[in-house]
C-alpha positions as CSV (number, residue, x, y, z in Angstrom):
1,M,-5.5,31.6,-1.2
2,S,-8.1,29.5,0.6
3,I,-8.7,27.4,-2.4
4,F,-5.3,26.7,-2.8
5,S,-4.7,25.8,0.7
6,N,-7.3,23.5,0.7
7,F,-6.2,22.2,-2.5
8,L,-3.0,20.9,-1.0
9,R,-4.0,19.8,2.6
10,S,-6.6,17.0,-0.1
11,L,-3.7,16.2,-2.0
12,L,-1.1,15.5,1.4
13,L,-3.7,13.4,3.2
14,T,-4.6,11.7,0.0
15,M,-0.8,10.8,-0.9
16,I,-0.8,10.1,2.7
17,L,-3.3,7.5,2.8
18,S,-2.6,6.4,-0.5
19,F,1.1,5.3,0.7
20,I,-0.1,3.6,4.2
21,T,-2.7,1.5,3.0
22,P,-0.5,-0.9,0.4
23,I,1.6,-0.8,3.7
24,F,-1.0,-2.2,6.1
25,V,-2.4,-4.3,3.5
26,F,0.7,-6.4,2.7
27,V,1.9,-6.3,6.7
28,G,-1.6,-7.2,7.6
29,G,-1.3,-10.1,5.2
30,L,2.1,-11.1,6.6
31,I,0.9,-11.0,10.0
32,S,-2.4,-13.1,9.6
33,F,-0.4,-15.8,7.5
34,T,2.3,-16.0,9.9
35,L,-0.7,-16.8,12.8
36,I,-2.3,-19.3,10.7
37,S,0.9,-21.4,10.5
38,Y,0.8,-21.7,14.3
39,L,-2.2,-23.9,13.9
40,P,-1.5,-27.3,13.6
41,L,-3.7,-28.1,10.3
42,L,-3.1,-25.1,8.2
43,A,0.8,-24.7,8.9
44,A,1.9,-25.2,5.5
45,L,-0.8,-23.2,4.1
46,G,0.1,-20.4,6.0
47,Q,3.7,-20.7,5.5
48,L,3.4,-21.0,1.8
49,C,1.1,-17.9,1.6
50,S,3.8,-15.7,3.5
51,H,6.3,-16.9,1.5
52,Q,5.2,-16.1,-1.9
53,I,3.8,-12.4,-0.6
54,L,7.5,-11.8,0.1
55,Q,8.3,-13.2,-3.1
56,F,5.8,-11.2,-4.3
57,L,7.1,-8.1,-2.8
58,A,10.7,-9.2,-3.8
59,V,10.1,-8.8,-7.6
60,F,9.4,-5.2,-7.1
61,G,12.2,-4.4,-4.5
62,R,14.8,-6.3,-6.6
63,G,15.0,-9.2,-4.3
64,N,13.9,-7.2,-1.0
65,P,10.8,-7.5,-0.1
66,L,10.6,-3.9,2.0
67,E,11.8,-2.0,-0.7
68,G,9.1,-3.9,-2.9
69,V,6.2,-2.9,-0.7
70,L,7.8,0.7,-0.5
71,I,7.9,1.1,-4.2
72,I,4.3,-0.3,-4.2
73,A,3.3,2.4,-1.4
74,M,4.8,4.8,-3.6
75,T,3.6,4.2,-7.1
76,F,-0.4,3.9,-5.2
77,S,0.9,7.4,-3.2
78,F,1.6,8.7,-6.9
79,V,-1.8,7.2,-8.3
80,G,-3.7,8.8,-5.7
81,A,-2.8,12.2,-6.0
82,L,-3.3,12.5,-9.7
83,F,-6.8,11.3,-8.9
84,D,-7.2,14.0,-6.5
85,T,-5.9,16.4,-9.2
86,Y,-8.0,15.5,-11.4
87,A,-11.1,15.2,-9.1
88,S,-10.3,19.0,-7.8
89,Y,-10.0,19.7,-11.6
90,S,-13.1,18.7,-12.8
91,S,-15.5,19.4,-9.8
92,P,-17.4,22.7,-9.8
93,K,-15.9,26.2,-8.2
């Protein structure tokens, strides 16, 4: 039973980390471009890039950027779980 519990713990941890990573990337990008937009010479660039990120996320979220980032995060979580399952299956026992 220990092998199964180790597998489930590894799978859950992989799914959580794979879910959180794209959220941190997109939120970090939005925060950094918003901060860049406060600089006088780079204001237009910061606003343009943050607007492009929000439009990109809106494409995946049926017009809502928050829904888009959640869809991308769930997809990353699913793929991470598949990779972890394959890695645990193919590793020597």
